[in-house]
N, C-alpha and C positions, 0 to 999 in steps of 0.2 A: 179578643187579643188586645193586650196593652202595648201601646207604642213604647219602644225601647227607651227614649229619653225620659219617660215619666214612670218607669217601673218602680224606682225607689220611692217616689212621691206617693204612689198608690199604696205600696206596701206600708209606708209610714202611716198613712191615714188608717189603714186596716189594722194597725197595731193599737190604735186608740180604742179603748173599750166602750166608748160612747158614740162611735160613728162607724159607718162602713160605706164603701163606694158602691155605686150602682152601675155607672158607665163613665168612660173617660175618652178623651182624644187629645193628642198633642197639638193638633192643628196642622193642616196640610195645604200646600200651595201647588196648584196645577196650572200649567200654562203651555203654550206652544213649545213642543220639544220635551216637555215633562208631563206625561199623561198618567203617571203612576198615582192612583188615588191614595196611596199610603206613603207618598214621598216625604222623607224626613230631611232632605237637603235644604240648606239655606237658599234663599233667593239669590240668583247670580247678580252681580253688578254689571248691568248692561243697559243699552238704550234700544234694544230690539223687542222688548216685551211690552205690549200695550195693555192687555187685560190679563187678570189672574183670577182663577176661581179659588177662593179661600174656603176651606172646610174647617169649621170652628174648633178652637181649642176649648175644652171644658172638662169639668169634673162634676159629676152628679153624685151626691151622697145623701145618706140618711143620718140625721143627727138626733141623738137621744134628747128628750126633753128633761134635762137634769142640770144641775149647776155647772158641771164640766161641759156638757153639751151646749149650754147657752153661752159659756165663755168662748167655745170654739165658734159658734154661730156669730158672735160679735166680732171675733178676730177675722173671720172670713169676709164679713161685710166690709172691713177695712181694706181688704185687697182691692175691692172695686174703686177705692179712692186713688189708686195708681193713675187711672185714666177713666173717669166716669162716662165719657163719651164712647168708650170702647170695651169696657168691662162691666158685666152685670152680675149681681148676686141676687138670685130670685128663687121663687118656688116654681118648679116646673110641673105644670098640671099633668102632663102625660106620665110623670113618675108618681105624683101624689095620689093619683087614682089607684095605684097598686101598692104604694108604700108611703104611709103617713110620715110626716117630718122629713120629706126629701126636698133637697135644694140643688140648684145648679149654679156654679160659678163659671162664667164663660167669657171668652175674648171674642167680641163681635162688634163691629160698628153699630151704634145704637139704632140706626135706621133699618138694620137687618136682624135685630135681636130676637125675632120670632122665627128665624130661618136657621137651617143647619149649614148653609153655605151662602156665599155672597160673591158676586162678580164685581171686582174693583179694579181701578187702574193700577198700574205698576207702582207708582209712588205711594199710593195708599197701602198697597200690599207690603211695601217695605216698612211703613210705619206700623202696620198691624204685627208684622214679624217681630219688630223691636219690642212692642208692647207685650206680645205673647211670651217672648223670652224673659222679660222682666217679671211678668205674671208668675211664671214658674219659679224664678229666683225667690220672689217674695213668699210664695207658698212653701218652698223648702225652708226658708227662715222661720216662718210661722210654725211649721211642724216641729222644728228643732226647739223653739221656745215652748211649744205645747208639751212636748215630751219631757223637757227639763222641768216644767211646772208640775206635771203629773208625778214625776219621780220625787220632787222635793215636798210634795204634799200641799 
């Protein structure tokens, strides 16, 4: 199941002839009173939440080893520059074993980068949410440029 906020992003990736998506997640915040593991609601502004379980936002994809694929690869590496302490672009071994040339772009505090979830305090969760939102804004912009570049040759 693709999370509703990123359906268009995933569809845009899958329209590129030199890559396809493997898995994805918008990123979910679970806390006292909000136990839905697929929660898409923004974190509330409150002082009553101490800890938040963050389930990572990521896109795993396979990128063709071609000129256009390498251009996409380089552009995706640039997304991590938004916040290198919280965004990683890497080769995910668990995907590579089944699909060569597979990579993951994820929003996760660096100290948890090998986990699929993290327990963080509320203030850090707010920061992660802001980074996650900017992450997807930048990916949408990247995809628009990529599609324009592909059409113009």
